[in-house]
VEXVEXFI-296804 format. One record per residue (C-alpha): residue in one letter; x, y, z. Coordinates in steps of 0.1 Angstrom, whole numbers, plus 5000, padded with zeros to 4 digits. Each point is the difference from the previous one (the first is absolute). Layout:
<sites>
<a <X Y Z>>
...
</sites>
This chain:
<sites>
<m <3819 5371 2996>>
<d <5014 5027 4977>>
<n <4998 4992 4963>>
<k <4971 4983 5015>>
<h <4989 4965 4990>>
<y <4968 5002 5019>>
<g <4964 5010 4992>>
<a <4966 4999 5017>>
<g <5000 4962 5003>>
<y <5033 5000 5019>>
<l <4986 5025 5025>>
<v <4969 4979 5006>>
<d <5021 4969 5005>>
<t <5023 5017 5025>>
<g <4970 5015 5017>>
<d <4987 4965 5008>>
<f <5035 4988 5010>>
<l <5007 5029 5023>>
<k <4965 5002 5015>>
<q <5011 5001 5037>>
<l <5026 5027 4993>>
<k <4975 5021 4982>>
<i <4974 4997 5028>>
<h <5027 5011 5025>>
<s <5007 5030 4978>>
<y <4964 5011 5000>>
<t <4995 5000 5038>>
<p <5013 5036 5007>>
<f <4971 5014 4980>>
<a <4973 4979 5017>>
<n <4992 5025 5027>>
<l <5004 5033 4982>>
<p <4969 5020 5007>>
<q <4996 5015 4965>>
<g <5019 5015 4971>>
<v <5020 4991 4969>>
<i <5023 4970 4998>>
<l <5025 4997 4971>>
<d <5014 4968 4986>>
<l <5031 5011 4980>>
<g <5011 4977 4972>>
<c <4966 4983 5003>>
<g <5005 4977 4970>>
<t <4968 4980 4994>>
<g <4983 5016 5029>>
<m <4993 4970 5021>>
<d <5016 5015 5031>>
<a <4982 5033 4996>>
<i <4967 4981 4996>>
<n <5007 4979 5031>>
<i <5007 5031 5020>>
<a <4969 5017 4987>>
<d <4979 4970 5011>>
<m <5017 5000 5034>>
<v <4994 5037 5007>>
<g <4966 5002 4983>>
<e <4982 5034 4999>>
<r <5025 5015 5026>>
<g <5027 5003 4973>>
<q <5007 5009 4964>>
<v <5028 4978 4985>>
<i <5019 5013 4970>>
<g <5023 4976 4981>>
<i <5028 5017 4980>>
<d <5022 4984 4974>>
<h <5021 5013 4970>>
<d <4990 4970 4978>>
<q <4968 5006 4980>>
<a <4994 4963 4994>>
<m <5000 4993 5038>>
<i <4977 5029 5007>>
<g <4977 4988 4972>>
<h <4999 4966 5015>>
<a <4994 5014 5035>>
<r <4970 5020 4989>>
<t <4983 4969 4986>>
<t <5001 4984 5035>>
<v <4983 5027 5020>>
<g <4965 4988 4995>>
<e <4974 5020 5020>>
<r <5024 5014 5025>>
<k <4997 5038 5005>>
<n <5029 5005 5023>>
<i <5029 4993 4976>>
<d <5016 5016 4969>>
<f <5030 4994 4979>>
<v <5023 5026 4985>>
<q <5029 4997 4975>>
<a <5029 5020 5014>>
<g <5035 4998 5013>>
<v <5007 4997 5037>>
<d <5027 5027 5002>>
<k <4975 5029 4996>>
<l <4967 4995 5018>>
<d <4971 5022 4991>>
<f <4988 5005 5035>>
<e <5002 5029 5024>>
<d <5024 5000 5030>>
<n <4988 4980 5030>>
<s <4969 4988 4982>>
<v <5003 4962 4998>>
<s <4991 4977 5029>>
<g <5021 4970 4990>>
<i <5025 4988 4973>>
<r <5011 4966 4989>>
<m <5027 4988 4975>>
<e <5008 4964 4991>>
<r <5032 4991 4981>>
<v <5002 5035 4985>>
<v <5031 5015 5016>>
<q <5022 4974 4983>>
<h <4990 5014 4966>>
<l <5006 5036 5008>>
<p <5033 5017 4988>>
<e <4995 5028 5026>>
<p <4979 4985 5029>>
<d <5006 5031 5022>>
<a <4979 5021 4977>>
<t <4970 4976 5007>>
<f <5007 4999 5037>>
<r <5000 5038 5001>>
<e <4967 5001 4982>>
<v <4984 4975 5023>>
<y <5012 5020 5030>>
<r <4986 5032 4985>>
<v <4965 4987 4993>>
<l <4996 4977 5030>>
<k <4982 5013 5031>>
<t <5020 5001 5032>>
<d <4999 4968 5021>>
<h <4984 4981 4971>>
<p <5014 4967 4986>>
<f <5024 4993 4972>>
<v <5006 4963 4991>>
<v <5026 4988 4976>>
<v <5005 4964 4988>>
<e <5033 4991 4984>>
<t <5021 4971 4988>>
<i <5034 4990 5015>>
<w <5016 4989 4968>>
<d <5033 4990 5015>>
<s <4982 4975 5022>>
<l <4991 4978 4970>>
<n <5012 4964 5006>>
<f <4998 4969 4978>>
<y <5016 4975 5024>>
<t <5023 4985 4974>>
<q <5037 4991 5002>>
<h <5007 5029 4975>>
<i <5007 5027 5026>>
<a <5020 5022 4976>>
<t <4972 4999 4974>>
<e <4974 5008 5025>>
<q <5020 5030 5011>>
<k <5003 5012 4964>>
<i <4962 4998 4997>>
<r <4996 5021 5031>>
<n <5026 5025 4988>>
<y <4983 5002 4966>>
<l <4966 5007 5015>>
<t <5012 5026 5026>>
<g <5026 5017 4977>>
<q <4987 4998 4964>>
<k <4965 4986 4996>>
<v <4981 5020 5025>>
<n <5002 5038 5000>>
<n <5003 5003 5038>>
<g <5009 4964 5009>>
<w <5008 5008 5036>>
<a <4967 5019 5007>>
<g <4988 4975 5026>>
<n <5033 5000 5019>>
<k <5001 5038 5002>>
<l <4963 5005 5007>>
<t <5001 5009 5036>>
<a <5030 5023 4995>>
<d <4983 5018 4971>>
<l <4968 5004 5020>>
<n <5019 5015 5029>>
<a <5020 5023 4978>>
<n <4968 5014 4985>>
<g <4985 5008 5034>>
<f <4976 4971 5007>>
<r <4995 4989 5036>>
<n <4990 4968 5019>>
<i <5017 4978 4974>>
<q <4994 4963 5003>>
<l <5012 4971 4978>>
<d <4985 4966 4995>>
<t <5016 4972 4979>>
<f <4983 4973 4980>>
<c <5016 4971 4983>>
<m <4987 4989 4966>>
<v <5007 4963 4992>>
<v <4993 4983 4967>>
<r <5002 4962 4997>>
<t <5000 4994 4962>>
<k <5019 5014 4970>>
<e <4967 5009 4984>>
<e <4991 5022 5030>>
<a <5035 5016 4999>>
<n <4993 5010 4963>>
<r <4966 5014 5009>>
<y <5011 5021 5030>>
<i <5036 5010 4992>>
<f <5004 4992 4963>>
<l <5029 4977 5007>>
<d <5006 4987 4965>>
<l <4998 5034 4985>>
<i <5025 5014 5025>>
<l <5024 4972 4993>>
<a <4997 5004 4963>>
<e <5007 5037 5003>>
<m <5031 4994 5021>>
<a <5013 4975 4975>>
<d <4993 5023 4970>>
<k <5019 5028 5018>>
<a <5028 4977 5009>>
<v <4994 5006 5037>>
<l <4999 4962 5003>>
<t <5022 4977 4979>>
<k <4983 4973 4979>>
<e <5014 4974 5024>>
<e <4987 5018 5031>>
<s <4966 5004 4985>>
<e <4997 4964 4989>>
<d <5013 4986 5033>>
<f <4976 5022 5020>>
<i <4970 4991 4979>>
<t <5009 4963 5002>>
<s <5000 5003 5038>>
<l <4967 5018 5001>>
<l <4984 4974 4977>>
<s <5014 4972 5022>>
<a <4986 5016 5031>>
<d <4966 5005 4983>>
<n <4998 4964 4987>>
<n <5010 4986 5034>>
<g <4976 5021 5021>>
<y <5023 5022 5019>>
<f <5001 5031 4979>>
<t <4999 5031 5022>>
<v <5005 5037 4993>>
<s <4995 5026 5028>>
<m <5001 5037 5002>>
<n <4991 5026 5026>>
<l <4976 5028 4997>>
<v <4995 5028 5026>>
<i <4972 5023 5011>>
<a <5010 5034 5014>>
<k <4974 5019 5019>>
<a <5005 5037 5010>>
<v <4981 5032 5007>>
<k <5007 5035 4989>>
</sites>
């Protein structure tokens, strides 16, 4: 999320939670004969490492992230692997020649980009023809809390899509953006993330921090905030706390 609350620990937690989604996002690279695979916005590097282990000596995986702390963490996890490297850089200007990269993956990156088309153009430029591009994104307006406070829930979705996240509708627009930037054979798969405790909601979507921000900015009134939190605590204490949100995987080729 922008003005991000998360660090390396958060990415490791969500990596475990979204394991099946992640495995699904790796599959387009499994049968590539050889070449370089980029993981853009690689964070702690766990996905890049998983892909490197999957392709073995056939491929060279490069994780790219603008955050030096994330890159530093990623480099400590490489071990004896020779087919992986990590580079600190942005994703809107890729230091690769035209048509030189065999595959590219991005997970929950587009939502942070103020100008995503610049990155899509760069991906298109460096990717080889007929080779895979995989994008994982969050559908923020699908977030549901299953309380009676419908108006408050809608305010939370509006805050996330319109204020908190740079490009809060990234997941919704993903197929259209890929098509507009020349990608072909576009496919979309949806996954539903469900958490069953308030503690999990705080770990995965920083629920308390978001609610506190909204109250501080007067997006929620004191009464709305207190009533909503009371409902969440009641659901948690009585064993029916549920929060769900969709994520999507878009697959395409140049």
